[in-house]
N, C-alpha and C positions, 0 to 999 in steps of 0.2 A: 259020391260027390266029387266033381272034377276040380282039380287045383286051379285050372284056368278060370272057372266060374268064381272061385274065391278071389282070385287076383282082380277080376273085373269088379266084383263087389267092393273090394278095398279101394279101387280107383274111383268108383262112383261115390263112395262115402267121403273120400278126400276132396274130390273136385265138385261134388254136389251138382253134377251135370252129366247126363247120358251123352250129350253131344261132345263135350270136352274129353270124356273118357274114350269115346270112339276115336277121336283124333289122336289121343295119346297112345292108344294101343294098336292103332292101324286097323280098326274094325269099322264096319258100318254101324249106324245107330241101331238098326234092327237087330244086329248080332248082339250088341250090348243088352238090349231089352230082352232078347231071347235067353241069354245066359242068366240074367237076374231072375227071369221067370222060372227057369229050370231050378235054380237054387231055392226059390220061394216054394215051388211045388214039392221039392225033396224035403224041405223043413216044415212044410205045411203052415207057413206063416208069411205075413207081409213084411218085407225088409225095409221098404222105402215108401214114403208118402209123396205124392206128386200133386201139389196145389199151386195154381197160378204160376206154372213154369218153374216152381222151386222144388228141389229134390232134397228131402230130409230123411234121416234114419228114423225108423219107428223104434219103440222101446225094445222089441225083439231084435231089430237090426243092430242096435247099440250093443246088445248082449253078445251078438255074434262077432262083433268087431275084434275084440281081443283074441278070441279063439282063432279067427281067420288069420290074423297077423302071425300067430305062433305056427299055425299049420303051414302057411306059405313060406315063412322064414325057414322052417325046418326042411321043407322040400327043396328050397334053394341051396341050403347047406349040403344036402345029400347030392344034389346035381353038381355043385361046384367043387369037384375034387381037384387035386393039384394039377391034373392034366388038362382041365378045361376051364379053370378059373380065369385065365387071361382073356376068355371070350366074353366076359361080363359086359353088359351094355345097359344103358339107361341115361336119364337126364336128371341132374341135381341142381337145384337152385340154392346158391350159397351166398348169404349176406355176411359181410365182414367189415371191420373197421379199416379205413384206408391205409393206416400204418402197417397193417398185417399183410396186405396184398402182395407187397414186394417179396416177403418171405415165402408166401404160399405159391407164388406164380413164377418163380425163377427157374433155374436149371433143373431143380428137383421135380417140378411139375412136368417138364418136358419128358423126363424119364418115366414118370407115372403115365403120361399120355401115350408114350410108345408101348408101354405094357398093356394099357387098357384103351385102345384107340376108339372104342365104341361107347365110352363113357363121356357124355357131354356135360360140361359144368358152366352154369351161368353165374358170373360173379356180380353181386349187387353191393355197391358201396353205400353205406348208410350209417347214421349215428345210433347209439345204443337204444334209445327209446323206440325209435322207428323199427329197429331189428326185432325187439321183443314183441312189438305189435304185429310184425310180419309173421312171426312164429304162430301167434294166436289166431291170425287170419288164414293161416296156411298159404301165405304168399312166399314163404321161404322154407326149405327143407332143413337147412343148417344155418346157424349163425355163429360168428366168432367175434366176441366183444372184448374191448380193453377199456375198463372203467372201474367204478366202485363194485364191490362184490354183490352179485345179483343172485337171489334165491326165489324160486317159485315152485309150488307143488306140481305145477303143470309142465315144468321143463326138466328134461334130463340133461345133466351136465356130464359130458364125456370126459373132458379133461379141464383142469384148472391149475393156475399157478400165479403166485404173487409176482408182479412185474417190478424190476428195479428201475428207478427213475433218477435222472441227474439233471442239474442245471449244467449246460455245456456252453463253451465259447472257443474261439480261435486260440491257438497256443500262445499268441502274443497279447492276449487280453490282459489289461492292467492288474486284475485281481487273481490271475492264474498263480497257483502256488500258495496263496494266502490261506490260513487255517480258520475254520469256523466263521465264514463270512456272514455278516448280518444281512438279512433279506432286505431290510430297508436301504442299506447301502447299495446292494446289488440292483434294486429297483430303479435307481437313478440312471442306469445305463440303458442303451437301446435294446429292445427285445424283438425277436422274430418268433411268433407263436402260431400254433394251430388255431383254428377258428374258435371264437368265444362261444361258450355254451356247449362245446363238444368234449366228451370223454375226459381225459386227464387235465385238459385245459380248464374245464369247469371245476374239477376237484381242487386245482391249484387256486383258482379265483375264490373258491369258498373258504379256503384256509387263510388267504390273505385279507379277506374282507374284515374280520375282527381286528386286524392289525392296522386298519384304515390305509391299506396299500392297494392301489388300483393301477395295475400295469397297463399302460397304453402302448402296445407294440407298434413299431414302424410299419410292420406288414403282418397280415394274418393270412394263412392259406392251409388248406386241408392236406396237401401233399407233403408228407414229412421228409421225403427225399430232397425236395426243393428247399425246405426249411434248413435241413442239414447242410446243403450246398452253400447257402448264404452264411451260415455260421463258419464254415471252413474258410470262406473268403473274408472273414472279419466283420460280418454284418451285425454282430451284437451277441446277445445271450438268448438261449432258448431252454425249454424244459421238455425233454424227450425221453422215451423209454430206451433202455440200454440196447435192446435188440435192433433199434434203428441206428444207434450211434457207435456200437461196439467196434466195427471194422475201422471207422475213422479214428476212433480213440487209440486202437492198437497200432495204427499206422502213424500216430503222432500228429494228425491233422487238427485235432481238437483236444481240449482238456475237460475233465470233470471237475467242476467247482466244488469246493468244500463249504457247502452252505449249511447253516444250522437246520436241524431236522424240523420239518413242518408237519410231520405226521400224516402225509398224504399216502393213502393206501390204494394202490391200483392193482387190479387183477385181470388176467386174460382167461376167458371161459369159452369153451366150445360146447354148444348145446343144441338140442332139438326138442320138439314137443312130445310129451309122453304118449300121445295118441297117434303119433306118426308111424306109418308103416316103414320099417327099415328095409328098403329094397337092396338087392345085392350091390347095385351101383353106389347107393348111398353108403353102404357099409365100407366099400373100398375107399371112398372119399374120406370117411370118418377115420379109418385106419391111417390113411396117408397124412391127414392133417394132424392127428395125434402124434405121429412119429416126427414130423417136421417141427412141430411146435416144441416138443420136448428137447430137440437138438438146437433150435435157433431162437426160441422166444424166452 
């Protein structure tokens, strides 16, 4: 049984298309068909059903899936010794919360790219619900969310950590330095927030609703860097994760407001689907993101 045939099998199972598999692997469609046929002959079973242009795993094909993943991953580990690991190549679709992208794609990513120039990463900005759906549809290989704690038996969590959040304002803000600020008092000031219904903004609104507080920001935007810039310029108050605001806070450009605890629980989680084949390229990206997030998020 040839490893390349198992790799082709895994690609067809993932993409549900002989044509797309051929494009991804640089083969002709006839080569893909031939490799699958060889595998089916060796195993004396049909691995895929082809009905009305749809390609689906048979029951025996599904049974082979986990074993094939283990065999291919093991073969890659054997091949990728320290002298050749930097030659790793592949394509990884990575969906993430917009607030994380700055941390993931800064100078550290350029270092990663220089080491692994043949790993191509597609970054997809999306909100949490959409990202979870993308995993289940296999439209994303990895996702990185910042939201309420998510759990699913179908998803593997690579790393997770509770995220510290603060109300932030310019250092000259009237309530700067005041202890235990009442949220009702704070809500009377202008706010600059991320878009309504997304991530930690949604969690904040849910906590404020029972208090009959409905904050109407002067502006809403998905880019947390721009939100922070407005706060630094004295644009009002915002509610942001510390990994976004830490540098500005340490430089004295903003202050963390001492607001009564609202009990908002925000987590960052890096995850993939349990049936996903972890390619060598995807493993390198996972390791990179785990390391960066532990240091920065």
